[in-house]
C-alpha positions, 0 to 999 in steps of 0.5 A, spaced: 582 666 836 589 667 840 591 663 846 589 666 852 583 666 856 582 673 855 582 674 848 587 678 848 594 676 846 602 679 847 605 683 842 610 676 840 603 672 839 601 677 834 608 678 830 608 670 829 601 670 827 601 676 823 608 673 820 612 680 821 618 681 826 615 684 834 620 691 832 614 692 827 608 691 831 612 696 836 612 701 830 606 701 828 603 701 836 608 707 837 605 710 832 598 710 833 596 704 827 594 699 832 592 700 838 593 695 844 587 693 848 591 694 855 598 693 858 599 686 863 600 687 871 608 686 868 607 693 863 606 688 856 602 690 851 597 685 849 592 686 843 585 684 841 582 679 836 581 685 831 589 687 831 591 681 827 586 683 821 588 692 822 596 689 822 595 686 816 592 691 812 597 696 815 602 691 812 598 691 805 597 698 804 606 700 807 608 694 802 603 699 796 609 704 799 604 708 802 606 712 807 604 711 815 600 718 815 596 716 809 595 708 812 593 712 819 588 716 815 585 711 810 585 707 816 581 712 820 576 713 816 575 706 816 576 706 807 579 700 806 572 698 802 574 703 797 569 709 798 569 713 792 574 719 792 575 716 799 582 716 802 584 710 800 582 712 793 585 719 793 592 715 795 592 710 790 591 714 785 596 719 787 601 712 787 599 711 780 601 718 778 607 717 781 608 711 779 607 713 771 612 718 771 617 713 774 615 708 768 615 714 762 623 717 766 625 709 765 622 708 759 625 714 756 631 712 759 631 706 756 631 708 749 636 713 751 641 708 752 639 703 747 640 709 742 648 709 744 648 701 744 645 701 737 649 707 734 656 706 730 662 708 735 663 714 730 656 716 732 656 715 740 659 722 742 654 725 738 649 722 740 650 722 747 651 730 747 643 730 745 641 726 750 646 730 755 643 736 752 635 734 755 634 734 763 627 730 763 624 725 758 621 730 753 614 731 752 612 726 748 604 730 748 604 735 742 606 728 738 600 725 740 595 731 738 598 730 731 598 723 731 590 723 734 589 729 729 591 725 722 589 717 725 582 717 722 576 719 727 572 711 727 580 708 728 578 703 735 582 706 741 585 700 742 588 701 736 589 709 736 593 707 744 596 701 740 599 707 735 600 712 739 606 708 743 609 705 738 610 711 735 
């Protein structure tokens, strides 16, 4: 795998193979996510054959915006295979909740902007005042409960979801 006789590689070679900077490898190594196998006689970091795959896994987890402590917990548990209830599953579920909240806020903001953009100029001050009075997106759960109570019980779930999203 690596070019040296001892099966280890230096930080530069590892960085090149992983297509990251030396600074990135050093950061993960200094934070205990990427253990070095040894040091050379000159004090240079040496990494073992598993380091490349581990570094790629770290980069994949960080691409999902998982914080370094969460990445450490996932790697420590060896939980990249996706055990139910593991650190990876918990982290992904948490990120999905955060993303869902952000998407809801962005959809509301888009609707508010379109409402202002599409109304007659004379109505804009009133709409802006109404929108400005709301600090967060309004809760749509009561509206969804209302419509669920009125929709036919045998209506397919996909149709209910589509209707509620449109409403």
